[in-house]
VEXBA-266837 format. One record per residue (C-alpha): x, y, z; residue number from 1. Coordinates in nm, 4 decimals. Layout:
N
         X         Y         Z    i
         X         Y         Z  NUM
...
! end
This chain:
607
         X         Y         Z    i
   14.9133   -0.8193  -14.5073    1
   14.7826   -1.0906  -14.7195    2
   14.7965   -0.9059  -15.0558    3
   15.0434   -0.6160  -15.0086    4
   15.3187   -0.8600  -14.9028    5
   15.2936   -1.0201  -15.2444    6
   15.3320   -0.7020  -15.4402    7
   15.7009   -0.6541  -15.5539    8
   15.6286   -0.4751  -15.8721    9
   15.3304   -0.3415  -16.0724   10
   15.3215   -0.6659  -16.2696   11
   15.1968   -0.8439  -15.9517   12
   14.8891   -0.6159  -15.9506   13
   14.7765   -0.7599  -16.2790   14
   14.7423   -1.1009  -16.1173   15
   14.4645   -0.9742  -15.8736   16
   14.0931   -0.9765  -15.9550   17
   13.8844   -0.6758  -15.8606   18
   13.7833   -0.8049  -15.5160   19
   14.1422   -0.8773  -15.4278   20
   14.2482   -0.5290  -15.5479   21
   13.9829   -0.3781  -15.3077   22
   14.1301   -0.5710  -15.0154   23
   14.4824   -0.4661  -15.1225   24
   14.3617   -0.0917  -15.1091   25
   14.2545   -0.1449  -14.7505   26
   14.5929   -0.2855  -14.6606   27
   14.7526    0.0088  -14.8350   28
   14.5585    0.2513  -14.6252   29
   14.6441    0.0746  -14.3028   30
   15.0125    0.0810  -14.3960   31
   14.9962    0.4458  -14.4892   32
   14.8453    0.5578  -14.1677   33
   15.0904    0.3620  -13.9472   34
   15.3894    0.4785  -14.1454   35
   15.3080    0.8404  -14.1396   36
   15.2039    0.8239  -13.7757   37
   15.5493    0.7063  -13.7095   38
   15.7599    0.9123  -13.9467   39
   15.5359    1.2140  -14.0274   40
   15.4627    1.3095  -14.3815   41
   15.1816    1.3787  -14.6279   42
   14.8885    1.1538  -14.5270   43
   14.5582    1.2933  -14.6588   44
   14.6760    1.3325  -15.0140   45
   14.8031    0.9755  -15.0252   46
   14.4849    0.8224  -14.8761   47
   14.2997    1.0061  -15.1526   48
   14.4788    0.8366  -15.4400   49
   14.4904    0.4693  -15.3226   50
   14.2385    0.3296  -15.5705   51
   14.3623    0.5680  -15.8523   52
   14.7245    0.4590  -15.8171   53
   14.6273    0.0842  -15.8013   54
   14.4135    0.1286  -16.1141   55
   14.6907    0.3067  -16.3035   56
   14.9500    0.0507  -16.2160   57
   14.7006   -0.2374  -16.3102   58
   14.6128   -0.0913  -16.6509   59
   14.9286    0.0647  -16.7694   60
   15.2641   -0.1174  -16.8267   61
   15.5398    0.0431  -16.6193   62
   15.8236    0.1215  -16.6747   63
   15.7450    0.1464  -17.0464   64
   15.4436    0.3631  -16.9719   65
   15.5464    0.6476  -16.7336   66
   15.3518    0.8162  -16.4504   67
   15.4434    1.1773  -16.3347   68
   15.2928    1.2738  -16.0024   69
   15.2576    1.6509  -15.9884   70
   15.4073    1.7889  -15.6658   71
   15.4841    1.4205  -15.5821   72
   15.3899    1.4148  -15.2146   73
   15.1032    1.1738  -15.3024   74
   15.3658    0.9152  -15.4261   75
   15.3625    0.6849  -15.1143   76
   15.1160    0.4517  -15.2653   77
   15.3200    0.4328  -15.5835   78
   15.6364    0.3487  -15.3821   79
   15.4537    0.0756  -15.1858   80
   15.3447   -0.0877  -15.5227   81
   15.6792   -0.0480  -15.7010   82
   15.9190   -0.2565  -15.5025   83
   15.9741   -0.0329  -15.1992   84
   15.7259   -0.1953  -14.9533   85
   16.0017   -0.3225  -14.7340   86
   16.1704    0.0188  -14.7178   87
   15.8462    0.2176  -14.6411   88
   15.9515    0.2284  -14.2695   89
   16.2457    0.4497  -14.3721   90
   16.0173    0.6982  -14.5401   91
   16.1501    1.0539  -14.5028   92
   16.4374    0.9348  -14.2753   93
   16.7978    1.0212  -14.3340   94
   16.9336    0.7585  -14.5707   95
   16.5846    0.6155  -14.6280   96
   16.3372    0.6584  -14.9115   97
   16.2089    1.0057  -14.9932   98
   15.8559    1.1402  -14.9557   99
   15.8740    1.2483  -15.3188  100
   15.9550    1.0726  -15.6469  101
   16.3232    1.0251  -15.6897  102
   16.4819    0.8919  -16.0132  103
   16.7822    0.7584  -15.8196  104
   16.5539    0.5499  -15.5996  105
   16.3650    0.3333  -15.8488  106
   16.3275    0.2740  -16.2148  107
   15.9527    0.3443  -16.1549  108
   16.0197    0.7066  -16.0517  109
   16.0609    0.8872  -16.3828  110
   16.1169    1.2495  -16.2829  111
   16.2072    1.4259  -15.9606  112
   15.9046    1.6361  -15.8528  113
   15.8343    1.8486  -15.5450  114
   15.6857    2.1771  -15.6573  115
   15.3458    2.2135  -15.8122  116
   15.2387    2.2131  -16.1783  117
   15.5345    2.0543  -16.3557  118
   15.3721    1.7235  -16.4460  119
   15.1952    1.8226  -16.7670  120
   15.5027    1.9729  -16.9189  121
   15.7091    1.6669  -16.8302  122
   15.4506    1.4140  -16.9499  123
   15.4181    1.5955  -17.2740  124
   15.7914    1.5857  -17.3193  125
   15.7932    1.2099  -17.2536  126
   15.4986    1.1572  -17.4960  127
   15.6830    1.3525  -17.7734  128
   16.0065    1.1676  -17.7061  129
   15.8144    0.8346  -17.7311  130
   15.6699    0.9490  -18.0576  131
   16.0181    1.0438  -18.1985  132
   16.1508    0.7079  -18.0884  133
   15.8478    0.5233  -18.2397  134
   15.7565    0.3837  -17.9010  135
   15.3870    0.2812  -17.8445  136
   15.3874    0.3935  -17.4853  137
   15.1848    0.6293  -17.2651  138
   15.2817    0.9085  -17.0405  139
   15.0435    1.0014  -16.7607  140
   15.0367    1.3191  -16.5546  141
   14.8539    1.3014  -16.2238  142
   14.7648    1.6553  -16.1274  143
   14.5666    1.7873  -15.8321  144
   14.2954    2.0443  -15.9067  145
   14.4853    2.3204  -15.7125  146
   14.7657    2.2929  -15.9605  147
   14.5439    2.3878  -16.2452  148
   14.5256    2.7433  -16.1031  149
   14.8994    2.7689  -16.1807  150
   15.0099    2.9054  -16.5058  151
   15.2675    2.6370  -16.5731  152
   15.0013    2.3765  -16.5888  153
   14.8084    2.5857  -16.8310  154
   15.1092    2.6396  -17.0458  155
   15.1641    2.2624  -17.0553  156
   14.7992    2.1975  -17.1381  157
   14.7973    2.4658  -17.4153  158
   15.0887    2.2776  -17.5910  159
   14.9791    1.9284  -17.5152  160
   14.6277    1.9731  -17.6603  161
   14.7724    2.0295  -18.0135  162
   14.9907    1.7147  -17.9923  163
   14.8900    1.3778  -18.1239  164
   15.1066    1.1939  -17.8761  165
   14.9881    0.9172  -17.6406  166
   14.9299    1.1345  -17.3228  167
   14.6882    1.1203  -17.0326  168
   14.6363    1.3990  -16.7882  169
   14.4452    1.2948  -16.4791  170
   14.2779    1.5792  -16.3044  171
   14.2684    1.4580  -15.9356  172
   13.9799    1.6708  -15.8085  173
   13.9654    1.6667  -15.4262  174
   13.8711    2.0353  -15.3866  175
   14.1916    2.0896  -15.1816  176
   14.5426    2.2191  -15.2035  177
   14.6821    2.2599  -14.8679  178
   14.3983    2.4887  -14.7753  179
   14.0634    2.5131  -14.9511  180
   14.0909    2.5955  -15.3219  181
   14.0202    2.9484  -15.4399  182
   13.9472    3.1194  -15.7700  183
   13.7224    3.0795  -16.0708  184
   13.8878    2.7645  -16.2017  185
   13.7821    2.5849  -15.8812  186
   13.4296    2.7118  -15.9452  187
   13.4492    2.5802  -16.3000  188
   13.5502    2.2343  -16.1786  189
   13.2669    2.2383  -15.9252  190
   13.0299    2.3119  -16.2075  191
   13.1591    2.0234  -16.4070  192
   13.1413    1.7996  -16.0938  193
   12.7976    1.8897  -15.9671  194
   12.5865    1.9529  -16.2857  195
   12.6121    1.6372  -16.4874  196
   12.3268    1.7446  -16.7181  197
   12.4338    1.5181  -17.0002  198
   12.4693    1.2067  -16.7902  199
   12.1299    1.2571  -16.6289  200
   11.9637    1.3367  -16.9537  201
   12.1159    1.0235  -17.1274  202
   12.0034    0.8030  -16.8410  203
   11.6499    0.9368  -16.8513  204
   11.6174    0.8999  -17.2205  205
   11.7466    0.5406  -17.2152  206
   11.5027    0.4422  -16.9422  207
   11.2113    0.6059  -17.1238  208
   11.2919    0.4450  -17.4558  209
   11.3772    0.1004  -17.3403  210
   11.0263   -0.0114  -17.2892  211
   10.9357   -0.0718  -17.6615  212
   11.0987   -0.1993  -17.9811  213
   11.0524    0.1364  -18.1519  214
   11.2007    0.3108  -17.8508  215
   11.5029    0.0759  -17.8558  216
   11.5633    0.1662  -18.2264  217
   11.5411    0.5438  -18.1486  218
   11.7817    0.4910  -17.8576  219
   12.0322    0.3336  -18.0835  220
   12.0122    0.6215  -18.3387  221
   12.0670    0.8672  -18.0499  222
   12.3609    0.6637  -17.9261  223
   12.5262    0.7060  -18.2674  224
   12.4924    1.0925  -18.2369  225
   12.5833    1.1150  -17.8603  226
   12.8797    1.3303  -17.9306  227
   12.6833    1.5924  -18.0992  228
   12.4153    1.5652  -17.8161  229
   12.6753    1.6004  -17.5436  230
   12.8090    1.9213  -17.6960  231
   12.4587    2.0531  -17.7449  232
   12.3895    2.0081  -17.3770  233
   12.7189    2.0784  -17.2170  234
   12.9065    2.2786  -17.4881  235
   13.2772    2.2188  -17.4879  236
   13.4796    2.2035  -17.1688  237
   13.7805    2.4250  -17.1432  238
   13.9900    2.0998  -17.1934  239
   13.8189    2.0215  -17.5235  240
   13.8703    2.3643  -17.6408  241
   14.2453    2.3163  -17.5734  242
   14.2512    1.9982  -17.7904  243
   14.1988    1.7223  -17.5208  244
   13.9397    1.4485  -17.5238  245
   13.7561    1.5143  -17.1905  246
   13.6289    1.2231  -16.9852  247
   13.4525    1.2355  -16.6528  248
   13.3897    1.3141  -16.3830  249
   13.4636    0.9604  -16.2541  250
   13.4482    0.8348  -15.8938  251
   13.8176    0.8103  -15.7930  252
   13.7393    0.5453  -15.5256  253
   13.5490    0.3105  -15.7536  254
   13.8010    0.0606  -15.8800  255
   13.5806   -0.1043  -16.1346  256
   13.4906    0.2380  -16.2911  257
   13.8553    0.3618  -16.2834  258
   13.9971    0.0441  -16.4533  259
   13.7175    0.0420  -16.7152  260
   13.7699    0.4027  -16.8093  261
   14.1530    0.3788  -16.8064  262
   14.1428    0.0794  -17.0346  263
   13.9150    0.2761  -17.2729  264
   14.1458    0.5828  -17.2558  265
   14.4393    0.3780  -17.3192  266
   14.3066    0.2747  -17.6546  267
   14.2344    0.6285  -17.7753  268
   14.6020    0.7091  -17.8618  269
   14.5594    1.0857  -17.8262  270
   14.5715    1.3570  -17.5567  271
   14.3017    1.2768  -17.3039  272
   14.2042    1.4576  -16.9785  273
   14.0346    1.2236  -16.7267  274
   13.8534    1.4111  -16.4466  275
   13.8580    1.1971  -16.1351  276
   13.6906    1.3041  -15.8078  277
   13.8559    1.1914  -15.4816  278
   13.8260    1.2447  -15.1197  279
   14.1368    1.3783  -14.9459  280
   14.2102    1.1551  -14.6414  281
   13.9726    0.8745  -14.7691  282
   13.9443    0.5725  -14.5357  283
   14.0893    0.7442  -14.2223  284
   13.8125    0.9196  -14.0328  285
   14.0239    1.1889  -13.8745  286
   14.2003    1.2810  -14.2067  287
   13.8626    1.2899  -14.3918  288
   13.7324    1.5411  -14.1253  289
   14.0546    1.7456  -14.1152  290
   14.2354    1.7056  -14.4426  291
   14.4278    2.0256  -14.4013  292
   14.5619    1.9168  -14.0634  293
   14.6608    1.5796  -14.2109  294
   14.8053    1.7110  -14.5261  295
   15.1632    1.7405  -14.3980  296
   15.1868    1.6243  -14.0441  297
   15.4367    1.5419  -13.7712  298
   15.4342    1.1998  -13.6051  299
   15.1028    1.1267  -13.4190  300
   14.8949    0.8673  -13.2423  301
   14.6967    0.7181  -13.5267  302
   14.4342    0.5752  -13.2875  303
   14.3341    0.9263  -13.1830  304
   14.2644    1.2528  -13.3578  305
   14.5371    1.5103  -13.3702  306
   14.4735    1.7739  -13.1080  307
   14.5093    2.1083  -13.2712  308
   14.7094    2.3409  -13.0457  309
   14.8178    2.6855  -13.1444  310
   15.1826    2.7426  -13.0710  311
   15.2161    3.1171  -13.0403  312
   15.5896    3.0897  -13.0336  313
   15.6389    2.9814  -13.3947  314
   15.7825    3.2236  -13.6338  315
   15.4726    3.1802  -13.8575  316
   15.2275    3.2626  -13.5759  317
   15.4335    3.5511  -13.4440  318
   15.4453    3.6948  -13.7998  319
   15.0634    3.6598  -13.8322  320
   14.9966    3.8220  -13.4977  321
   15.2356    4.1164  -13.5531  322
   15.0988    4.1713  -13.9023  323
   14.7419    4.1960  -13.7618  324
   14.8638    4.4579  -13.5099  325
   15.0420    4.6546  -13.7852  326
   14.7431    4.6372  -14.0074  327
   14.5061    4.7585  -13.7419  328
   14.7149    5.0760  -13.7238  329
   14.7854    5.1138  -14.1006  330
   14.4941    5.0631  -14.3310  331
   14.7160    5.0578  -14.6349  332
   14.8562    4.7177  -14.5318  333
   14.7266    4.4189  -14.7193  334
   14.8336    4.0490  -14.7001  335
   14.8831    3.7987  -14.9818  336
   14.9450    3.4240  -14.9762  337
   14.9683    3.1386  -15.2416  338
   14.7173    2.8743  -15.1080  339
   14.8725    2.8581  -14.7577  340
   14.7019    3.0948  -14.5264  341
   14.7243    2.8547  -14.2403  342
   15.0802    2.7520  -14.2913  343
   15.2103    3.1069  -14.3230  344
   15.0209    3.2320  -14.0190  345
   14.7671    3.4431  -14.2087  346
   14.4458    3.2626  -14.1247  347
   14.3460    3.5065  -13.8443  348
   14.4410    3.8000  -14.0621  349
   14.2055    3.6650  -14.3317  350
   13.9245    3.6538  -14.0646  351
   13.9923    3.9984  -13.9241  352
   14.0606    4.1845  -14.2436  353
   13.8764    3.9784  -14.5204  354
   13.8755    4.2599  -14.7768  355
   14.2471    4.3120  -14.7295  356
   14.3419    3.9570  -14.7608  357
   14.4151    3.7808  -15.1014  358
   14.4710    3.4100  -15.1367  359
   14.5829    3.3854  -15.5043  360
   14.6000    2.9999  -15.5086  361
   14.9226    2.8176  -15.6278  362
   15.0379    3.1144  -15.8218  363
   15.3514    3.2572  -15.6694  364
   15.4520    3.4599  -15.9742  365
   15.1031    3.6142  -15.9907  366
   15.1189    3.6865  -15.6232  367
   15.4428    3.8916  -15.6545  368
   15.3275    4.0770  -15.9624  369
   14.9797    4.1402  -15.8064  370
   15.1508    4.2738  -15.4929  371
   15.3748    4.5066  -15.7094  372
   15.0542    4.6405  -15.8770  373
   14.8916    4.7056  -15.5372  374
   15.2168    4.8852  -15.4247  375
   15.1937    5.1009  -15.7343  376
   14.8538    5.2167  -15.6096  377
   14.9885    5.3197  -15.2587  378
   14.9140    4.9880  -15.0800  379
   15.1785    4.8071  -14.8708  380
   15.1377    4.4474  -14.9680  381
   15.2946    4.1696  -14.7403  382
   15.3466    3.8524  -14.9361  383
   15.3847    3.5403  -14.7211  384
   15.5199    3.2466  -14.9141  385
   15.7581    2.9569  -14.8140  386
   16.1158    3.0191  -14.9253  387
   16.1331    2.7253  -15.1522  388
   15.8135    2.8310  -15.3470  389
   15.9346    3.1921  -15.3839  390
   16.1971    3.0551  -15.6162  391
   15.9328    3.0293  -15.8709  392
   15.8772    3.4075  -15.8782  393
   16.2317    3.5274  -15.9223  394
   16.1652    3.7074  -16.2391  395
   15.8526    3.8740  -16.0923  396
   16.0563    4.0088  -15.7972  397
   16.3186    4.1528  -16.0366  398
   16.0977    4.2791  -16.3128  399
   15.7816    4.3926  -16.1284  400
   15.8898    4.4788  -15.7769  401
   16.2605    4.5795  -15.7818  402
   16.2955    4.7737  -16.1064  403
   16.0056    5.0003  -15.9971  404
   16.1332    5.0039  -15.6373  405
   15.7903    4.9217  -15.5164  406
   15.7281    4.8850  -15.1421  407
   15.6421    4.5140  -15.1234  408
   15.7365    4.3123  -14.8181  409
   15.8159    3.9449  -14.8893  410
   15.7991    3.7166  -14.5891  411
   15.9853    3.3963  -14.6606  412
   15.8740    3.1210  -14.4197  413
   16.0758    2.7902  -14.3833  414
   16.4020    2.9514  -14.4792  415
   16.7153    2.7403  -14.4441  416
   16.7337    2.3645  -14.4087  417
   16.3847    2.2352  -14.3287  418
   16.4248    1.8643  -14.2712  419
   16.2370    1.5606  -14.4068  420
   16.0935    1.6894  -14.7370  421
   16.4493    1.7150  -14.8847  422
   16.5968    1.8867  -15.1943  423
   16.2777    2.0514  -15.3248  424
   16.1781    2.2067  -14.9952  425
   16.4784    2.3401  -14.8332  426
   16.4853    2.7140  -14.8386  427
   16.8460    2.7528  -14.9226  428
   16.8504    2.9730  -15.2277  429
   16.6585    3.2826  -15.1350  430
   16.9577    3.4648  -14.9985  431
   17.1472    3.4088  -15.3179  432
   16.8711    3.5106  -15.5559  433
   16.7582    3.8146  -15.3433  434
   17.0878    3.9577  -15.2167  435
   17.1973    4.0633  -15.5716  436
   16.8860    4.2309  -15.6861  437
   16.9162    4.6174  -15.6745  438
   16.6836    4.8004  -15.4287  439
   16.6078    4.4916  -15.2209  440
   16.6781    4.4824  -14.8408  441
   16.6933    4.1481  -14.6578  442
   16.6111    4.0819  -14.2870  443
   16.6975    3.7697  -14.1076  444
   16.5455    3.7831  -13.7664  445
   16.6271    3.5302  -13.4975  446
   16.4426    3.6133  -13.1772  447
   16.0680    3.7032  -13.1486  448
   16.1694    4.0612  -13.0795  449
   16.3852    4.0726  -13.3991  450
   16.0985    3.9404  -13.6067  451
   15.8734    4.2039  -13.4904  452
   16.1460    4.4702  -13.5322  453
   16.2113    4.3467  -13.8831  454
   15.8410    4.3681  -13.9794  455
   15.7992    4.7157  -13.8264  456
   16.1117    4.8394  -14.0077  457
   16.0216    4.6713  -14.3465  458
   15.6523    4.7798  -14.3370  459
   15.6524    5.1129  -14.1617  460
   16.0054    5.2561  -14.2067  461
   16.1327    5.1360  -14.5471  462
   15.9862    5.2244  -14.8923  463
   16.1676    4.9680  -15.1062  464
   16.1188    4.5927  -15.1705  465
   16.2032    4.4132  -14.8493  466
   16.2587    4.0385  -14.7754  467
   16.2075    3.8937  -14.4329  468
   16.3294    3.5368  -14.4070  469
   16.2761    3.3081  -14.1024  470
   16.2951    2.9310  -14.0335  471
   16.0400    2.6814  -13.9338  472
   15.9933    2.6303  -13.5615  473
   15.9891    2.8409  -13.2448  474
   16.1542    3.1815  -13.2091  475
   16.3639    3.2304  -12.8916  476
   16.3043    3.5295  -12.6651  477
   16.5556    3.8072  -12.6319  478
   16.5457    4.1870  -12.6646  479
   16.8370    4.2698  -12.8967  480
   16.9515    4.5880  -13.0628  481
   16.8827    4.7564  -13.3920  482
   16.7867    4.5135  -13.6758  483
   17.0775    4.6469  -13.8915  484
   17.3395    4.5747  -13.6264  485
   17.5378    4.2563  -13.5937  486
   17.4747    4.0783  -13.2695  487
   17.7827    3.9659  -13.0831  488
   17.7319    3.6464  -12.8627  489
   18.0970    3.5549  -12.7785  490
   18.4381    3.7158  -12.7524  491
   18.7693    3.5793  -12.8617  492
   19.1094    3.6636  -13.0195  493
   19.1942    3.4243  -13.3004  494
   18.9147    3.4717  -13.5475  495
   18.6006    3.6738  -13.6310  496
   18.2899    3.4567  -13.7143  497
   17.9661    3.5842  -13.8705  498
   17.6956    3.3267  -13.8603  499
   17.3421    3.2983  -13.9656  500
   17.1191    3.2780  -13.6570  501
   17.0267    2.9149  -13.7553  502
   17.3938    2.8132  -13.7272  503
   17.5215    3.0408  -13.4487  504
   17.4712    2.7770  -13.1774  505
   17.6701    2.5287  -13.3804  506
   17.9543    2.7893  -13.3824  507
   17.9330    2.8426  -13.0186  508
   17.9447    2.4632  -12.9607  509
   18.2668    2.4396  -13.1626  510
   18.4418    2.6484  -12.8960  511
   18.6457    2.8575  -13.1434  512
   18.8433    3.1330  -12.9852  513
   18.6622    3.4056  -13.1765  514
   18.4419    3.7062  -13.1713  515
   18.1071    3.5419  -13.2781  516
   17.8282    3.7512  -13.4347  517
   17.5087    3.6676  -13.5941  518
   17.3692    3.8708  -13.8749  519
   17.0021    4.0004  -13.9039  520
   17.0121    4.2180  -14.2227  521
   17.1689    4.2661  -14.5585  522
   17.2839    4.5536  -14.5764  523
   17.4223    4.5778  -14.2254  524
   17.6175    4.8119  -13.9977  525
   17.9732    4.6807  -14.0237  526
   18.1296    4.8936  -13.7478  527
   18.1592    4.6170  -13.4822  528
   18.2797    4.3782  -13.7441  529
   18.5589    4.6003  -13.8645  530
   18.6732    4.6592  -13.5073  531
   18.6850    4.2856  -13.4456  532
   18.8815    4.2191  -13.7801  533
   19.1463    4.4745  -13.6875  534
   19.2233    4.2432  -13.3986  535
   19.1866    3.8915  -13.5576  536
   19.2611    3.9409  -13.9220  537
   19.0637    3.6275  -13.9958  538
   18.6940    3.6034  -14.1061  539
   18.4833    3.2922  -14.0976  540
   18.1149    3.3047  -14.2212  541
   17.8796    3.0101  -14.1464  542
   17.5350    2.9664  -14.3071  543
   17.2799    2.6940  -14.3878  544
   17.2204    2.8324  -14.7292  545
   17.3985    2.8095  -15.0623  546
   17.7477    2.9696  -15.0319  547
   17.7458    3.1096  -15.3919  548
   17.5852    3.4473  -15.3629  549
   17.4880    3.3842  -14.9964  550
   17.5383    3.5655  -14.6647  551
   17.9112    3.5077  -14.6536  552
   17.9777    3.6720  -14.9851  553
   17.7570    3.9604  -14.9009  554
   17.9591    4.0202  -14.5831  555
   18.2912    3.9953  -14.7850  556
   18.1496    4.2360  -15.0408  557
   18.0541    4.4894  -14.7814  558
   18.4014    4.4743  -14.6276  559
   18.5678    4.5002  -14.9618  560
   18.3621    4.8041  -15.0467  561
   18.5036    4.9628  -14.7304  562
   18.8567    4.8635  -14.8193  563
   18.8910    4.5856  -14.5765  564
   19.0565    4.2649  -14.7030  565
   19.1373    3.9672  -14.4655  566
   19.1758    3.6021  -14.5010  567
   18.8295    3.4519  -14.5314  568
   18.6545    3.1180  -14.5123  569
   18.2983    3.0787  -14.6249  570
   18.1189    2.7779  -14.4721  571
   17.7778    2.6730  -14.6018  572
   17.6086    2.4615  -14.8580  573
   17.7700    2.3690  -15.1962  574
   17.5013    2.1457  -15.3337  575
   17.1416    2.0247  -15.2892  576
   17.0635    1.8708  -14.9537  577
   16.8817    1.5380  -14.9028  578
   16.6070    1.4680  -14.6557  579
   16.6479    1.3940  -14.2910  580
   16.6495    1.5659  -13.9534  581
   16.8029    1.9099  -13.9513  582
   17.0720    1.8009  -13.7028  583
   17.1627    1.5089  -13.9308  584
   17.1845    1.7277  -14.2389  585
   17.3960    1.9932  -14.0637  586
   17.6399    1.7137  -13.9575  587
   17.6471    1.5710  -14.3165  588
   17.7387    1.9247  -14.4432  589
   18.0021    1.9761  -14.1739  590
   17.8102    2.2613  -14.0358  591
   17.7387    2.1186  -13.6906  592
   17.9512    2.1753  -13.3868  593
   18.1599    1.8663  -13.4387  594
   18.2328    1.9491  -13.7961  595
   18.3359    2.3013  -13.7314  596
   18.5361    2.2001  -13.4256  597
   18.7335    1.9478  -13.6430  598
   18.7935    2.1911  -13.9290  599
   18.8993    2.4793  -13.7098  600
   19.0671    2.2841  -13.4314  601
   19.3785    2.5065  -13.4585  602
   19.1540    2.7953  -13.3386  603
   19.0155    2.6239  -13.0301  604
   19.0302    2.8210  -12.7097  605
   19.2259    2.5380  -12.5350  606
   19.5017    2.5541  -12.8009  607
! end
């Protein structure tokens, strides 16, 4: 790596000429492909911002100027160019660098990001703080076009446009979120991108008038009135109406153009929105052709295209297939997702029932309220959203679904500890924020049979808001009993253990002399549990979610309501969990077999 090996901070970029920067971008792409092929991660989005990131770090002066990457999964290039080149092989590994910006990792990571649409608000705050401190510095928000459909971005733009602070919002327009973008804002950007009436008109006028001295004088006069001419032809963009100076669209892979426009923008000293058009997966053939597949990907052979294989055993696919079957029998069932039809298993549903499928874009709060409205009209909406993203719609669940007791079914994919994406992506809070909401029932299926049973119960037998939470990965086989019953998987005499299905095997591996159950619903039938506790007088609960308000506390509350009080230990998560393999993270938290065995050694069967 002739050039990349010499980049230890953004200041080193400023020493390179444009041709050297172009060669550097090629080296960055090669490094990205090989690193993600080895470790897994977000490839297509990072390949799409190579030139943009290089240009930003060349023009602006970090760390005085600050860049906030919305979502943050496109920050690998930033990490490579800000002193973490030698650590890039540890990307997303336990103890290594994160796949998202982390303030504890580098002075060049200015804010922890991970969920969509926070960057504008943060960048505005930084810009206002700079102004209060009389600092002549810039804040830059790099925001993907999909995030502009989220209300939080619009809230930030609404306030930022009336500010006179040094702030730049870069609209990274690649026509993609994880799936294809949807909605009228996407159509609006397409219109800006594909109908450059002003640019074409200006070019034609200049060419026509340049042939004579009189024409050149006319051209000069027109140039002095170009602002009025531009607004006459294009009218205001929505961004200008909000108070921004709009510039673009600019080719996001043309380094010269990017550096030129960024230098010009830097001198404006006011809120600016720069519209940059990029290609997701740029420079790696397979990712360009299949940007959705290479968005977030497991380790792969970078010399060959990823072979797409449908794994029918994953919870997501089992969910999608069962929902299609239910919908074929019940025409009131509709499905909703937030920009993730493929990831949540709804792609085939969308193809089979297009009029009953709604992708609302990255708008989780809207998805929940929209679903509640549909339920008020007699429909049965099934809302499939990753657990970590449903956190954003807590108030909507309370205010719009639960208070009215509307029959909405929330299917929370990727529940529990999820692995290498870290703190912002583990689904460890949904039990805590759903279990205390009145009218809500929660199902936690483990086997494929239980998932289908939970869906059939929630959709066809209940009439209240229901939550079905399930992890990433494959569902085991097994025909178990009623979804409301605890499932006993071991017998003993010294303790009674109630575990989440995701931790029950760790409990069994600890060889505790105990009656071991796993729980599949809240509320639940407590008869078998009460019978066990009459014998053992000791309750241990084990979960890979936050203990406060979690499964264990729900079990204790149920027992206390029935007048049963025994010595109890709640094992689970007490804090945010970093990135790494699930097995490594369970070990770190003392929730693996070895950790439980050590803590409860006095309850071992061989003691």
